Structure formats: C-alpha cells, structure tokens
BADRENVO-318278 format. One line per field, with one value per atom (N, C-alpha, C): residue number from 1; atom name; x, y, z. Coordinates in pm, 1 decimal. Layout:
// residues N
num <- NUM  ...
atome <- CA  ...
X <- X  ...
Y <- Y  ...
Z <- Z  ...
END
This chain:
// residues 205
num <- 1  1  1  2  2  2  3  3  3  4  4  4  5  5  5  6  6  6  7  7  7  8  8  8  9  9  9  10  10  10  11  11  11  12  12  12  13  13  13  14  14  14  15  15  15  16  16  16  17  17  17  18  18  18  19  19  19  20  20  20  21  21  21  22  22  22  23  23  23  24  24  24  25  25  25  26  26  26  27  27  27  28  28  28  29  29  29  30  30  30  31  31  31  32  32  32  33  33  33  34  34  34  35  35  35  36  36  36  37  37  37  38  38  38  39  39  39  40  40  40  41  41  41  42  42  42  43  43  43  44  44  44  45  45  45  46  46  46  47  47  47  48  48  48  49  49  49  50  50  50  51  51  51  52  52  52  53  53  53  54  54  54  55  55  55  56  56  56  57  57  57  58  58  58  59  59  59  60  60  60  61  61  61  62  62  62  63  63  63  64  64  64  65  65  65  66  66  66  67  67  67  68  68  68  69  69  69  70  70  70  71  71  71  72  72  72  73  73  73  74  74  74  75  75  75  76  76  76  77  77  77  78  78  78  79  79  79  80  80  80  81  81  81  82  82  82  83  83  83  84  84  84  85  85  85  86  86  86  87  87  87  88  88  88  89  89  89  90  90  90  91  91  91  92  92  92  93  93  93  94  94  94  95  95  95  96  96  96  97  97  97  98  98  98  99  99  99  100  100  100  101  101  101  102  102  102  103  103  103  104  104  104  105  105  105  106  106  106  107  107  107  108  108  108  109  109  109  110  110  110  111  111  111  112  112  112  113  113  113  114  114  114  115  115  115  116  116  116  117  117  117  118  118  118  119  119  119  120  120  120  121  121  121  122  122  122  123  123  123  124  124  124  125  125  125  126  126  126  127  127  127  128  128  128  129  129  129  130  130  130  131  131  131  132  132  132  133  133  133  134  134  134  135  135  135  136  136  136  137  137  137  138  138  138  139  139  139  140  140  140  141  141  141  142  142  142  143  143  143  144  144  144  145  145  145  146  146  146  147  147  147  148  148  148  149  149  149  150  150  150  151  151  151  152  152  152  153  153  153  154  154  154  155  155  155  156  156  156  157  157  157  158  158  158  159  159  159  160  160  160  161  161  161  162  162  162  163  163  163  164  164  164  165  165  165  166  166  166  167  167  167  168  168  168  169  169  169  170  170  170  171  171  171  172  172  172  173  173  173  174  174  174  175  175  175  176  176  176  177  177  177  178  178  178  179  179  179  180  180  180  181  181  181  182  182  182  183  183  183  184  184  184  185  185  185  186  186  186  187  187  187  188  188  188  189  189  189  190  190  190  191  191  191  192  192  192  193  193  193  194  194  194  195  195  195  196  196  196  197  197  197  198  198  198  199  199  199  200  200  200  201  201  201  202  202  202  203  203  203  204  204  204  205  205  205
atome <- N  CA  C  N  CA  C  N  CA  C  N  CA  C  N  CA  C  N  CA  C  N  CA  C  N  CA  C  N  CA  C  N  CA  C  N  CA  C  N  CA  C  N  CA  C  N  CA  C  N  CA  C  N  CA  C  N  CA  C  N  CA  C  N  CA  C  N  CA  C  N  CA  C  N  CA  C  N  CA  C  N  CA  C  N  CA  C  N  CA  C  N  CA  C  N  CA  C  N  CA  C  N  CA  C  N  CA  C  N  CA  C  N  CA  C  N  CA  C  N  CA  C  N  CA  C  N  CA  C  N  CA  C  N  CA  C  N  CA  C  N  CA  C  N  CA  C  N  CA  C  N  CA  C  N  CA  C  N  CA  C  N  CA  C  N  CA  C  N  CA  C  N  CA  C  N  CA  C  N  CA  C  N  CA  C  N  CA  C  N  CA  C  N  CA  C  N  CA  C  N  CA  C  N  CA  C  N  CA  C  N  CA  C  N  CA  C  N  CA  C  N  CA  C  N  CA  C  N  CA  C  N  CA  C  N  CA  C  N  CA  C  N  CA  C  N  CA  C  N  CA  C  N  CA  C  N  CA  C  N  CA  C  N  CA  C  N  CA  C  N  CA  C  N  CA  C  N  CA  C  N  CA  C  N  CA  C  N  CA  C  N  CA  C  N  CA  C  N  CA  C  N  CA  C  N  CA  C  N  CA  C  N  CA  C  N  CA  C  N  CA  C  N  CA  C  N  CA  C  N  CA  C  N  CA  C  N  CA  C  N  CA  C  N  CA  C  N  CA  C  N  CA  C  N  CA  C  N  CA  C  N  CA  C  N  CA  C  N  CA  C  N  CA  C  N  CA  C  N  CA  C  N  CA  C  N  CA  C  N  CA  C  N  CA  C  N  CA  C  N  CA  C  N  CA  C  N  CA  C  N  CA  C  N  CA  C  N  CA  C  N  CA  C  N  CA  C  N  CA  C  N  CA  C  N  CA  C  N  CA  C  N  CA  C  N  CA  C  N  CA  C  N  CA  C  N  CA  C  N  CA  C  N  CA  C  N  CA  C  N  CA  C  N  CA  C  N  CA  C  N  CA  C  N  CA  C  N  CA  C  N  CA  C  N  CA  C  N  CA  C  N  CA  C  N  CA  C  N  CA  C  N  CA  C  N  CA  C  N  CA  C  N  CA  C  N  CA  C  N  CA  C  N  CA  C  N  CA  C  N  CA  C  N  CA  C  N  CA  C  N  CA  C  N  CA  C  N  CA  C  N  CA  C  N  CA  C  N  CA  C  N  CA  C  N  CA  C  N  CA  C  N  CA  C  N  CA  C  N  CA  C  N  CA  C  N  CA  C  N  CA  C  N  CA  C  N  CA  C  N  CA  C  N  CA  C  N  CA  C  N  CA  C  N  CA  C  N  CA  C  N  CA  C  N  CA  C  N  CA  C  N  CA  C  N  CA  C  N  CA  C  N  CA  C  N  CA  C  N  CA  C  N  CA  C  N  CA  C  N  CA  C  N  CA  C  N  CA  C  N  CA  C  N  CA  C  N  CA  C  N  CA  C  N  CA  C  N  CA  C  N  CA  C  N  CA  C  N  CA  C  N  CA  C  N  CA  C
X <- 6014.4  6110.6  6229.7  6322.6  6433.4  6407.9  6416.6  6436.4  6557.2  6640.7  6780.8  6745.5  6838.4  6854.8  6871.5  6838.2  6854.7  6959.3  7017.2  7131.9  7166.3  7188.3  7216.0  7365.3  7445.8  7607.3  7602.3  7641.0  7632.7  7777.8  7827.9  7985.3  7949.7  8040.3  8041.5  8051.1  8117.8  8187.4  8027.3  7936.7  7815.4  7735.9  7714.4  7619.2  7662.4  7775.3  7833.3  7986.4  7977.0  8135.1  8217.1  8313.7  8444.7  8402.6  8414.8  8402.7  8562.3  8570.9  8683.0  8761.8  8875.2  8941.3  8876.3  8894.9  8837.2  8975.2  8939.3  9041.5  9086.1  9224.8  9274.9  9271.7  9228.0  9218.6  9365.6  9439.6  9514.2  9589.7  9679.6  9686.8  9778.5  9851.7  9969.9  10081.4  10122.6  10219.2  10376.5  10344.3  10446.6  10462.9  10559.8  10584.3  10577.6  10557.4  10545.4  10708.6  10712.2  10846.3  10936.8  11042.7  11197.2  11276.7  11389.4  11459.9  11588.5  11710.9  11855.6  11905.5  11979.8  12061.8  11980.0  11989.1  11923.1  11794.7  11761.3  11667.9  11534.3  11408.9  11300.9  11242.0  11205.1  11149.4  11016.6  10914.3  10779.4  10674.4  10613.5  10522.0  10412.6  10330.6  10180.2  10081.6  9978.7  9847.7  9723.2  9654.8  9494.8  9444.9  9352.3  9273.9  9154.4  9056.2  8907.1  8901.3  8840.3  8820.8  8703.9  8640.3  8556.7  8614.3  8517.1  8567.7  8451.8  8466.8  8377.1  8439.4  8392.3  8456.9  8404.1  8288.1  8220.6  8276.7  8172.0  8191.8  8204.2  8216.3  8189.8  8038.5  7979.5  7815.0  7752.7  7786.8  7723.2  7782.3  7635.6  7728.0  7829.2  7889.0  8024.6  8040.4  8117.9  8112.0  8245.8  8214.5  8290.2  8385.9  8512.0  8611.9  8717.2  8797.7  8934.3  9032.6  9119.3  9225.8  9375.8  9458.4  9581.7  9676.1  9723.5  9799.0  9962.2  10006.5  10163.1  10226.1  10322.5  10440.3  10284.8  10212.8  10128.0  10065.8  10047.0  9981.8  9840.2  9746.9  9628.5  9566.8  9527.1  9483.6  9443.1  9500.9  9462.2  9401.7  9359.6  9269.9  9298.8  9370.6  9436.3  9517.7  9558.0  9698.1  9808.4  9878.3  10004.5  10100.0  10146.0  10258.3  10346.4  10406.2  10553.9  10616.6  10730.1  10825.1  10975.9  11030.5  11170.6  11212.2  11391.4  11417.3  11467.0  11532.4  11545.2  11630.6  11703.0  11816.5  11747.9  11616.4  11593.6  11526.9  11599.5  11526.4  11420.3  11325.1  11192.1  11206.2  11222.0  11214.8  11067.2  10969.8  10802.7  10782.4  10742.8  10675.6  10512.5  10441.6  10312.0  10251.7  10146.8  10113.6  9983.5  9966.8  9810.7  9744.2  9659.0  9614.3  9483.6  9454.4  9357.0  9365.1  9280.9  9352.7  9239.8  9145.1  9028.2  9067.9  9175.9  9171.6  9316.7  9348.4  9484.2  9481.8  9566.0  9574.5  9681.7  9612.9  9687.2  9739.7  9862.6  9968.2  10012.8  9976.7  9986.5  10088.5  10179.7  10271.6  10405.7  10422.1  10553.1  10669.0  10720.5  10837.9  10898.9  11030.4  11108.9  11016.3  10995.9  10925.3  10957.5  10931.7  10797.8  10799.9  10669.5  10685.4  10562.2  10547.5  10438.6  10349.6  10207.6  10108.9  10072.3  10189.3  10180.5  10163.9  10068.0  10043.1  10128.2  10149.0  10217.1  10139.1  10141.3  10047.3  10079.7  10018.6  10039.9  9940.1  9987.8  9905.3  9829.3  9722.0  9658.6  9735.5  9746.6  9801.3  9938.7  10011.5  10148.5  10190.1  10331.5  10396.7  10495.6  10499.8  10581.0  10661.0  10769.7  10872.9  10960.2  10891.6  10974.5  11065.2  11191.3  11276.4  11300.8  11301.3  11300.4  11343.3  11431.3  11464.7  11357.8  11298.3  11238.5  11216.4  11336.3  11323.4  11318.6  11247.3  11199.8  11120.8  11149.3  11072.3  10919.8  10835.9  10685.5  10616.1  10489.1  10371.9  10283.6  10310.5  10238.0  10142.8  10115.3  10019.2  10012.9  9989.8  10006.9  9847.3  9819.7  9704.4  9670.2  9566.1  9538.3  9411.8  9405.9  9277.1  9254.5  9163.4  9174.5  9123.5  9160.6  9160.4  9018.9  8943.4  8770.0  8742.7  8698.5  8647.2  8522.9  8544.4  8414.7  8452.3  8352.0  8359.1  8386.3  8330.5  8337.3  8405.3  8492.0  8521.4  8466.2  8439.2  8340.6  8367.9  8260.0  8272.7  8380.4  8366.4  8460.2  8651.8  8644.6  8776.4  8818.8  8737.4  8748.8  8851.8  8895.4  8983.8  9126.3  9137.9  9260.5  9364.5  9414.2  9512.4  9595.8  9717.9  9809.8  9884.4  9942.6  10022.9  10193.6  10247.5  10397.0  10450.4  10558.7  10605.6  10756.3  10814.4  10927.3  11009.0  11080.1  11136.4  11241.8  11240.6  11350.0  11465.3  11537.3  11643.2  11576.0  11489.6  11391.4  11329.6  11325.3  11187.4  11075.1  10964.4  10838.7  10809.7  10776.7  10749.2  10585.3  10538.6  10401.5  10327.6  10372.1  10310.6  10198.3  10097.3  9988.7  10007.4  9973.0  9953.0  9798.8  9698.6  9589.9  9552.6  9476.1  9391.8  9289.6  9222.3  9051.5  9021.9  8903.0  8815.8  8690.9  8601.8  8484.3  8440.4  8315.8  8274.6  8114.7  8081.7  7923.4  7869.6  7730.8  7687.3  7566.5  7479.0  7386.9  7252.2  7246.7  7109.2  7200.0  7149.3  7176.9  7066.3  7087.2  6947.8  7001.0  7125.5  7175.6  7078.0  7060.8  6991.9  6819.1  6762.9  6640.0  6556.9  6434.1  6358.8  6352.7  6342.1  6379.2  6493.8  6536.9  6682.7  6736.9  6813.0  6832.2  7008.1  7039.9  7185.5  7293.8  7392.1  7487.5  7613.5  7654.6  7762.9  7866.0  7997.9  8073.7  8171.7  8222.8  8355.1  8422.7  8568.3  8606.9  8780.4  8841.1  8964.3  9039.1  9174.8  9270.1  9115.0  9045.5  8954.0  8852.6  8823.6  8724.9  8639.3  8508.1  8369.0  8425.3  8407.5  8397.4  8259.5  8230.1  8347.5  8348.0
Y <- 5233.8  5395.0  5339.1  5343.6  5337.6  5485.0  5479.9  5593.1  5625.3  5727.3  5758.6  5827.9  5801.1  5889.4  6042.7  6121.6  6285.7  6324.1  6366.1  6404.2  6586.9  6657.3  6789.5  6842.3  6894.3  6880.7  7032.0  7074.8  7189.8  7223.1  7311.3  7356.1  7391.9  7316.6  7343.8  7526.0  7569.7  7719.9  7800.7  7744.0  7813.0  7793.6  7687.4  7676.2  7753.4  7800.3  7868.7  7929.1  8027.4  8128.4  8034.8  8061.3  7978.9  8092.5  8015.1  8096.1  8151.7  8254.4  8335.2  8270.6  8257.0  8240.3  8323.1  8224.4  8350.0  8393.8  8505.4  8575.8  8569.1  8558.8  8528.1  8648.6  8632.0  8746.0  8755.5  8873.8  8868.2  8977.0  8954.1  9057.5  9176.4  9170.8  9240.3  9190.6  9052.3  8987.2  8975.7  8946.3  8869.4  8965.3  9048.3  9098.5  9021.6  9061.6  8981.8  9004.4  8917.7  8915.0  8858.5  8811.4  8786.9  8856.7  8871.7  8923.7  8906.6  8993.6  8933.3  9018.6  9019.0  9160.0  9269.2  9369.4  9520.6  9495.6  9376.0  9413.2  9325.0  9379.3  9320.5  9315.8  9174.6  9153.0  9099.9  9169.3  9073.5  9134.0  9061.9  9088.9  9110.8  9191.7  9235.5  9225.6  9153.4  9151.0  9171.7  9254.6  9245.7  9121.0  9056.5  8948.0  8957.1  8906.5  8906.2  8784.7  8815.0  8727.8  8742.3  8635.7  8631.9  8655.8  8776.7  8823.3  8805.9  8740.8  8705.9  8791.5  8887.7  8979.1  8916.7  8808.0  8753.9  8597.2  8525.6  8379.4  8378.4  8237.5  8164.8  8139.8  8143.3  8110.1  8265.2  8361.8  8479.2  8528.5  8630.7  8676.4  8743.0  8715.8  8744.3  8894.7  8913.3  8996.6  8963.5  8965.1  8965.8  9090.1  9091.9  9220.8  9216.3  9331.4  9287.7  9300.9  9184.0  9159.7  9193.0  9164.0  9156.8  9050.1  8978.8  8861.4  8897.2  8832.2  8867.3  8718.3  8759.0  8630.3  8524.3  8535.5  8443.9  8335.7  8389.4  8333.7  8364.0  8324.7  8356.4  8510.0  8571.8  8716.4  8750.4  8839.2  8896.6  9004.1  9033.2  9144.2  9165.8  9281.8  9383.7  9337.5  9436.8  9406.0  9333.3  9255.8  9241.5  9358.7  9317.8  9422.6  9434.7  9570.2  9553.5  9621.6  9575.3  9636.4  9640.7  9725.6  9728.8  9828.6  9844.8  9987.9  10108.1  10180.6  10300.8  10271.5  10208.5  10145.4  10034.1  9968.5  9871.1  9930.0  9843.6  9890.7  9758.6  9841.1  9751.7  9756.7  9671.2  9611.2  9510.2  9625.3  9560.7  9568.4  9452.8  9420.1  9443.4  9533.1  9507.6  9495.2  9381.9  9348.2  9377.4  9402.5  9439.2  9317.6  9240.0  9128.2  9133.8  9280.1  9326.9  9383.5  9355.1  9432.3  9540.7  9567.6  9687.6  9805.2  9811.0  9893.8  9950.3  10084.4  10095.9  10076.9  10043.6  10040.2  10121.5  10180.2  10312.8  10241.5  10287.8  10264.3  10350.8  10388.0  10503.2  10440.1  10522.4  10475.5  10443.4  10409.8  10326.1  10414.4  10460.2  10565.8  10599.2  10667.4  10689.5  10773.5  10762.9  10822.7  10942.9  11068.8  11118.2  11112.8  11094.5  11047.4  11149.1  11198.2  11269.7  11131.5  11215.2  11154.2  11116.7  11154.3  11097.7  10959.8  10923.9  10746.5  10726.2  10573.6  10519.8  10439.1  10471.3  10363.5  10280.2  10169.2  10046.6  10007.0  9998.9  10016.7  9860.3  9841.3  9697.3  9577.9  9497.7  9382.6  9374.8  9486.3  9522.0  9464.0  9445.0  9464.4  9576.4  9653.1  9748.6  9710.2  9735.9  9688.3  9840.3  9852.2  9992.6  9952.6  10035.4  9985.2  10143.6  10152.1  10260.5  10212.4  10291.4  10269.0  10320.5  10277.4  10296.4  10417.0  10494.8  10605.5  10650.2  10769.9  10808.9  10683.2  10674.2  10569.1  10628.1  10541.2  10571.1  10473.8  10475.0  10379.6  10432.3  10404.1  10441.6  10335.1  10388.1  10277.9  10324.1  10158.9  10193.1  10169.5  10182.1  10130.5  10152.0  10063.6  10075.7  10123.2  10140.2  10175.6  10137.9  10086.7  10096.8  10235.6  10285.4  10405.2  10423.3  10487.0  10549.3  10636.1  10723.2  10859.8  10840.9  10846.3  10801.1  10921.5  10955.1  11048.9  10979.5  10863.4  10757.4  10611.5  10575.9  10450.6  10331.3  10299.2  10139.0  10038.9  9983.3  9907.1  9773.2  9729.6  9610.2  9656.5  9765.0  9822.2  9883.7  9886.7  9967.3  9924.3  9783.8  9723.5  9692.3  9758.3  9770.4  9835.7  9788.9  9877.2  9810.8  9839.0  9766.2  9858.5  9827.2  9904.2  9878.6  9977.6  9976.4  10081.8  9970.8  10014.0  10036.5  10149.4  10183.9  10181.6  10068.1  10070.2  10183.3  10223.9  10326.3  10224.2  10287.2  10224.8  10149.5  10214.9  10134.6  10042.7  9898.4  9840.0  9866.6  9834.1  9830.3  9700.5  9711.6  9601.3  9593.0  9457.0  9441.8  9523.3  9546.9  9633.4  9567.1  9635.5  9555.3  9694.5  9616.1  9728.4  9676.7  9794.3  9790.3  9905.0  9846.7  9894.0  9914.6  10048.3  10015.5  10074.3  10001.8  10025.2  10015.7  10085.4  10027.6  10018.2  9934.3  9879.6  9891.2  9972.6  9969.2  9977.6  9910.7  9900.6  9939.7  10042.5  10115.1  10024.5  9928.5  9853.7  9690.5  9601.9  9456.1  9344.5  9290.1  9198.8  9040.1  9039.4  8898.1  8852.4  8962.7  8922.4  8930.0  8961.5  8948.2  9037.9  9069.7  9193.1  9225.2  9340.8  9478.7  9496.6  9549.9  9545.5  9677.5  9653.2  9780.7  9786.9  9890.6  9904.2  9836.4  9729.7  9671.7  9762.0  9799.2  9861.8  9789.1  9770.1  9684.1  9791.5  9812.0  9857.0  9757.1  9766.4  9639.4  9678.1  9595.7  9628.9  9529.9  9558.4  9374.2  9312.2  9353.1  9266.7  9185.8  9232.6  9183.7  9252.7  9235.2  9305.1  9369.1  9503.3  9530.8  9559.9  9513.7  9474.3  9332.8
Z <- 4993.5  5005.1  5107.4  5089.4  5194.3  5251.6  5399.0  5448.5  5534.7  5509.0  5523.4  5659.4  5764.3  5913.2  5880.9  5938.8  5910.8  6029.9  5948.3  6073.9  6048.7  6188.0  6138.9  6222.1  6152.5  6216.7  6213.4  6398.3  6389.8  6487.0  6410.1  6472.1  6627.1  6721.7  6865.1  6881.3  6793.6  6819.3  6814.5  6751.9  6671.4  6822.8  6901.1  7015.3  7152.7  7153.2  7283.3  7285.5  7306.2  7302.3  7452.5  7409.2  7556.3  7670.1  7766.5  7889.6  7901.2  7952.9  7971.5  8136.8  8153.8  8291.7  8382.3  8501.6  8654.4  8674.4  8672.3  8748.9  8894.5  8897.1  9050.1  9138.8  9251.3  9351.4  9411.6  9430.1  9496.0  9604.1  9693.3  9781.6  9774.8  9639.7  9653.7  9712.4  9729.6  9800.7  9767.4  9648.7  9567.8  9427.4  9422.5  9283.3  9155.2  9056.3  8955.1  8881.8  8786.0  8701.6  8739.6  8673.4  8718.1  8720.7  8839.1  8836.7  8820.8  8740.0  8726.6  8725.7  8831.2  8900.4  8951.7  8881.2  8931.2  8834.9  8730.0  8638.6  8680.4  8669.2  8668.2  8556.6  8477.9  8344.4  8330.0  8307.2  8308.3  8165.3  8140.4  8048.5  8084.0  8063.5  8102.2  7966.2  7999.8  7880.3  7891.4  7904.8  7956.9  7879.9  7952.9  7937.0  7974.3  7898.9  7928.0  8059.7  8157.0  8259.1  8316.7  8427.7  8455.5  8610.6  8703.4  8842.5  8895.9  9027.0  9150.9  9249.5  9292.8  9388.4  9549.0  9518.3  9672.9  9639.1  9606.2  9589.5  9446.9  9389.2  9290.4  9235.8  9402.1  9375.3  9367.5  9357.6  9364.1  9199.1  9142.1  9040.9  9002.1  8878.3  8876.7  8739.8  8711.7  8602.9  8475.3  8389.6  8272.8  8259.3  8287.8  8286.4  8262.4  8221.2  8167.2  8276.2  8280.4  8377.1  8337.9  8404.6  8347.3  8417.8  8300.3  8317.1  8309.8  8369.0  8392.0  8340.0  8235.5  8166.2  8152.7  8093.8  8000.6  8135.7  8266.1  8366.1  8394.8  8472.5  8507.2  8532.7  8466.5  8484.9  8649.7  8685.2  8818.9  8868.0  8983.7  9008.1  9154.5  9196.4  9084.5  8985.8  8915.6  8824.5  8899.9  8838.7  8946.5  8980.1  9102.7  9195.0  9097.7  9091.8  9014.5  9142.6  9191.0  9321.1  9306.9  9358.7  9336.0  9435.4  9412.9  9510.1  9412.2  9470.2  9368.8  9226.3  9278.0  9160.1  9078.4  9084.3  9011.7  8880.9  8758.5  8636.4  8589.0  8564.5  8507.4  8352.5  8313.4  8150.2  8155.5  8093.6  8088.8  7964.9  7882.0  7770.3  7780.5  7715.2  7710.2  7575.0  7567.7  7491.3  7474.3  7350.4  7325.2  7187.5  7229.6  7168.0  7095.2  7104.0  7030.2  6888.3  6798.5  6648.8  6630.3  6724.8  6669.9  6751.5  6856.9  6969.6  6995.6  7015.5  7082.1  7220.7  7308.4  7436.7  7485.9  7592.8  7661.0  7793.8  7813.7  7969.7  8010.9  8147.1  8244.4  8331.7  8377.2  8531.9  8473.0  8373.1  8365.9  8294.6  8369.2  8394.0  8526.6  8532.7  8661.8  8715.1  8838.4  8937.8  8997.8  9007.0  8993.3  8798.3  8755.8  8647.2  8580.3  8430.6  8392.6  8370.3  8346.3  8312.9  8153.5  8057.8  7934.6  7899.6  7828.0  7861.9  7711.4  7741.6  7632.8  7535.6  7409.2  7307.7  7265.3  7250.1  7217.7  7116.8  6976.7  6867.2  6889.7  6786.3  6772.5  6744.1  6817.6  6779.7  6790.5  6844.7  6881.4  7015.3  7028.9  7147.3  7186.9  7280.9  7341.6  7461.6  7424.2  7553.9  7614.6  7749.7  7799.9  7914.0  7899.0  8019.0  8087.2  8203.4  8293.6  8429.4  8512.0  8655.4  8706.7  8838.4  8926.6  8995.4  9021.7  9080.4  9210.8  9302.5  9374.7  9459.2  9595.6  9627.5  9691.2  9727.9  9719.4  9703.1  9727.1  9652.1  9583.7  9433.2  9325.7  9271.3  9105.9  9073.6  8911.1  8843.4  8676.0  8646.5  8515.3  8485.4  8307.0  8269.6  8116.8  8090.7  7982.1  7917.5  7777.6  7697.1  7561.7  7512.7  7397.4  7317.3  7283.4  7389.2  7359.6  7412.9  7344.1  7375.5  7456.4  7593.1  7684.5  7827.8  7875.6  7968.4  8118.2  8111.2  8217.6  8184.8  8265.3  8249.2  8220.6  8081.6  8078.5  8202.8  8224.6  8351.7  8338.4  8229.1  8223.3  8229.1  8240.5  8233.3  8356.5  8454.6  8549.6  8655.0  8622.9  8719.2  8669.2  8553.9  8518.3  8544.6  8712.6  8744.1  8855.1  8870.3  8996.5  9034.7  9167.8  9250.2  9186.1  9217.2  9164.0  9295.7  9367.2  9465.5  9460.6  9487.8  9518.7  9651.0  9676.3  9843.8  9847.2  9986.9  10000.2  10121.1  10147.8  10237.3  10340.0  10422.4  10536.1  10491.7  10534.8  10515.1  10605.2  10561.7  10702.7  10740.1  10830.1  10931.4  10905.1  10872.0  10881.9  10771.9  10665.0  10577.9  10513.8  10430.8  10372.4  10251.5  10121.3  10028.8  9984.6  9979.5  9951.0  9833.5  9731.6  9592.1  9614.5  9627.3  9631.7  9486.4  9447.5  9320.6  9353.8  9234.0  9269.8  9091.7  9108.1  8982.4  8964.8  8863.3  8841.9  8749.6  8718.8  8583.0  8654.4  8555.9  8610.2  8573.1  8453.4  8486.8  8498.6  8577.8  8557.3  8538.0  8449.5  8447.9  8514.6  8512.7  8585.2  8691.5  8798.5  8896.9  8872.8  8765.7  8733.5  8775.7  8756.2  8799.9  8998.9  8997.5  8921.9  8855.3  8753.7  8696.4  8769.8  8870.2  8945.2  8915.7  8988.7  8956.8  9057.3  9013.8  9060.6  9065.0  9224.3  9263.4  9367.3  9309.5  9437.1  9445.0  9565.3  9646.3  9649.8  9587.4  9630.3  9701.2  9751.3  9795.9  9793.1  9700.0  9636.8  9580.2  9522.7  9447.4  9504.2  9630.3  9714.9  9751.5  9769.3  9787.5  9908.9  9969.1  10096.0  10141.1  10256.2  10389.3  10335.0
END
C-alpha cells in the first residue's frame, strides 16, 4: 500500500497578525504639511503603531498615533504651525469602519470646543485661518462613551502654533502626556500598574 506524504496548509495570516509600524518620536521642530503661498495643506490619519517611550529593548505599547500625508505615524502628533494669516487646509481620514472620529482644535483661534465628527470610512477636509497668535493643541478621539480616555487613545494630540510678528529665539515646544494601564501582564508577575509620564513622547526624566 502506497503511503502519500501528509501536508497541512495553513494561511500565514492565521498564524500571526501583522505588527504595526513603530511610531516616530519627534520634538516638534519641523511643521507638517506642504505650503503654497499662505496655505498649508496636510492629511492627518490615526494609525495603530508600536510606541517605545524609552528604548526598543524595553516593553512598548500598541497605541493610536497620527500619520501626516501617509508617512510614518508620530508621537506626539505632527506639528501644525503658521502665522496669523496662514490658511490651513486639513484633510482628516477615518479609516475605521466601526467608529466615528472626533477632532478638536481645527478652527480659527480663539476657538470653541465643538468637535468635528468624521464618519466611519470617510474623509473630511476643513479650511480655516489660523487666527490669534499663541500655542495651542489639537486632539482626536474615537466616539466612545467612557469616563476615562482608553490607554491606546491617550496620545492622539499635537501642537498647533500660531506665530506672532516677533519670532522667539532658542524656543522649544513641549507636549506633556501621561499613559496608564491598570494591570499590565507584559512584564510578568506581579501584575502591576504601568504608568508613563512623557514629554514629546519620551519617558520623563
């Protein structure tokens, strides 16, 4: 009796889920987008990414980060910057099919707190003049009814700077954030709280 070899075909996707990209840690030094005249255009999209606030040899976290114009996602979110007359043309992309995306801070300053809602699987383009000089921020959140921001959404914010007539010398732009999970099994027993205080995406101090 002839014996035939036994094969098992297993789809690769069933074996492991693809790893998300590693978020770039940046220091808010280079503004995002392309400028033409007084108009700055940029596309922003929340993307799942691995975040390493210390080193890649240390445990990281899978979080939502913001990518500009299809590039690598950043933590903090890309810097938006211009003067009082700058017109921002910002396209916000919601690639999720199950949740609305809420966007805050995309309006002429001073601005109201009314969020812009991007429906699942849709793009929304907002055009507005920068407005009053100052240092502001913008932020995103998924449409969830929760008293606390989920850990994977805690870093969906970036700086929005409107320059006045006088330029500052040796300036730095810092975004302070906190990230917390109550129980973390990554490091093994005892399963304790993992809490990071970060400045521009890096663990402090």
